[in-house]
N, C-alpha and C positions, 0 to 999 in steps of 0.2 A: 531376477520376478524383483519389479521396484516393487516397494515398498515406504510408507507413508507415515509419520507419525506426526501427530494436529500437540500444536499446543495453543492455550486461551488464556489470553488477558485480560478477566474480570475489567481493572481498572481503565482499560481503552477497552474494551470489547474485541482486540486484533487477534487476529489466527497468526500466529507461524506453524512455517511447519520445517520438516527435516523429514525427507526426500532421499532417500538410501536403496542401494543395492547388498542387499547378508553374503551376498557371493565375492564380489569384491572388497566392498567396504567402503564404494567410491558415500561418498556420501553431498548435499548440498541443501542449501537453510533459503528459505523461499519467507522474506518479512518481520527482520527480527524485531524484540522491543527494547527498548534502553529503560529500565524505569526513572518516571520523574515527575517527582510533586511539584507541580506549581506555585503550593502556599508558602514552604520555606527553598525554592528554590534549587533542591535539592537532586542528586542522583542516585541511584547503586542499581545491583545488578541481579535483583534474584531473575529474573524474568530471560535475561542472554546465561543465565548460572545452572537453572535449568535445560537446556537447553545444550551449553558444556556436556553437561550431567551428564544427562541421557548423548552423547555423540562419543564417550567415553567409556560409558561403560557400556556399547556394543560396540569395543572400538572401530570407532568409524575413522574414517580420514576423509576430512572436508574439506572439499574442491573451490567449493562457491556458496558467495549470499550474493541469493535474487532479491533485488528491491525491483516491486513492481508498478513502482512509483515517487518521488518526494513525499511520506505523508504529510497530511496535517491533523493528525490526533495521535502520533504519538512518537517521539525522537528515537530512530534507527537502531538496535543494538549490534549496526553492520562491525565497526570499530573495533567493539573488545571479544567479536567472534571471533576476526582475523586475528586478534593479538593471543586470544589461546592457543592457535592452531593455526602459525605462521604458512605460511607459501598462499591461506586459501583465497579467490580473486573477488571481491566486491567489483557485483556489474549491476547497471540498468537499461532500460531503451534510452537511444541516441537520442530522443527531444529535449533528455532531462537539457538539455542547452538554455530548450527556448524558459523549461521554467527558471531558471537558475537567472538568467538575464531579465525579465521578470522581475524578479525579487533581486536581486541585488541592489534596482533602484527601487524598489519598499523601504528596505531594509540600513538603505543608502549606505551599503556595503563599504570597504578600500576599494580604491582602486584597482590594487592588484589581486580580487574575489577571480578567480579565472572562470572565466564563461562558457569555458568550451567542452566540459564533465571531464577536465582531468584533471580531476580527484578521486574517480574514481576510476577499477584499475582497468575493467574494463566497457562500451556501449556498445549495444547489438541491438541489429540489424533489423527495422521489421520482415517480418520470413524469413530471422537467417534460423540451420539448423543448428545448431550447437551440439556439439560432443563433451565432454565429460568426464576423463574416464570412461568407465562403462557406463554412464548415464545422457545421457540424449534427450532433445528438448528444442520445443521449434517458437519463437517470440512471435507470437500473436499482436499487432499496432489495438487495442482498443482506446481510442482516445475517448474524453468527453469530461470526465469527474475532471483530468487533469492533461492535458498536449500530452503529456509523455508517459500516460499509462502504458504498460500496455502485459502482455497475460501470458504464460507460461507453460506448455503443450508439452505431458510427459507422457507421452503413451498414449492410456485412456483416462489419462486425467488433467484438469487444463490449472490454472491459479489465475485467478482474475481479481486482485486485489482489491479493491473500490469502486467494480464497474460490475458485479451483481451482486449479491449477499445470498440468503436464505431464500427461497419463492412467497414465504412470508412477511419476509419483511423487502424484496424491491431492486433496487440500487443504489448505485452512491446520487448524493449531488454533483450540480456540476455550476454551482457558483462562484464558485474560483476566481482567481485571475487565470484567462485562457480556458476555463472549461465551457462545455460544450455541449446540453439536451442534442441538437441534432447529429453532433459526430457523436455521443453516444449512443444512440438508438440504432446509427447506424453498425456499430461498435458490436452490442447485444446482437439486432435481428442478425446482420451478415456477417458476423464472423461469429459469435460464440455463437448460436444457434444454428451456423451452416456446420458446425462439427456431428455427429453423428451419434442419433437420439442417447443410446450409453452413457455416452461419454459423461465422467465426473468431475461436475463443479464447484471446487475448492475454494469458499469465498475468504476475502478478508479482513471479515469483521460477521458478528453475529451479535444481533440483539434481544436475547429473549424473555419472552413475553407469556409467562402461564406454560412454559415447557420448559426443557433440559436444553443446554448450549450443544448442538448442531452446526458442524461447518460442509456437506455434502447429502446435494443432489445431482441428480440426470439434469442434460441437454431437456430433455422432450419432457422431464416434471416443472424446470422453465419454460419452455417456451407454452407447455397446457397453464400451469396455475403460478406465476407469478407476478404476485400485488401489482409491482407499477411496471411493467411490461409483458404481457402476455405475446404471442404472436399473435395475437388475431391483434394486436391495437393497432393505430396505425400513426406512423410520422408524428402528423401533425396535433391528437392529439394528444401522444405523450410527451413532447415539448410543452406545452401549452401546459399544461400539466407536473409536467417536472420543473417547470420555471414559477410557476405561482407555488406550488408547495416551496422551492430554496428562500421564495422569496419572505416566507415567515420565518424558515429557520434563523437561530443565533451562531452563530459566529462557531467550530470548537474548540473545548476549553487549551487546546495547547496549541491551536495553529498557529501563530508567532516564535514558540518554541522552538516546536517540529521542524517546521521548514523552513529558517535559515539555518537550525542545523544537519540537518536535512540532503540539501543543497550542493554541503559541503562532504558526501557523501560517509554521513554519521558524524562526523569530528566532529570535537566541542569546539571552541573559542579560544583562542592559544590564550596563557596567561597574560593582565597586564602587569603595567611593572611591578604592580602590591601582589605578583603571585595570586592574582583573583581571576578567575573565568569568569565572562560577563556577556551576556544574550539583549535584543534591539531590544525590544517592541515601541513600534511605532504607536502615539495616540490618533485613532478617531479615525485609521485610513477608510477603514468602511465603517461609513453614515449608516444609522440602528433602519432598520425600515420600520416605515411611519403605523404599521399596523400589525408591527410584532407585540404577542400579548405579554408581562410584565413577567413573565414564571414562563419555562419553558421545561419541557423532560429529558433526563439525558438520554434520552434515546433521540428526539431531533438533537440536541446539542450536538449528536457525534455523526449524524446523518450529513 
């Protein structure tokens, strides 16, 4: 019987999950977080440590770390988990290569930076059925937030990353390079909403407003009441609305720091000759929107 343990990082509003089989002790982690303070440019491992502690206390064997996409709002803790549990495989959807190619140019990464996905232990194909010990899942292509987004279907539970949030929050934004509101509409209405009504949707983030943190709703609940994309909303209406909303949002606070690490499978940059690691922060890559308000709420920054 599969069990799911959620972890919530309140700094980035990110959900991390440990999927495990209590009978065999096999485990998979979905979307782990490495803590990062952009003001001091400092990393630490509180969020990863919490996941590591749970895995060890439950005497689980970590088989795989799954990324739903190259996150733009937090740095991946995948490499820290692999260090803690040698033999764990880091995997992501095969279209990560598209994202690597786009951002290699934006960050002016060295010529030797590979854009074939080889930084990851395994690239997963759309529709692939994967067996990891006693756990199994299907890779569902759900592009839109990024071109490389995938969701993972474990039995009656689907991990959607940033494609869907809780019904009262809506969907992920689609204005990053390669993103597409049209693609997201298809991903949600045809792929995720095509699953059985009682399928549990486990989201990649939550932005609670006057309620407790939540991470799970059924496909039926999303179809009926997702504030951004109920099943009754037309493609044209959603695409127009999503594009208008995205045009009003500021870039995620950790966009540049996160993406350049995450397209490298969560590996921090190698130290320079002075033994200090450096991140590349481009200037004025995304022109500010003329109608952007002077202040933006934390929720808006993160969606």
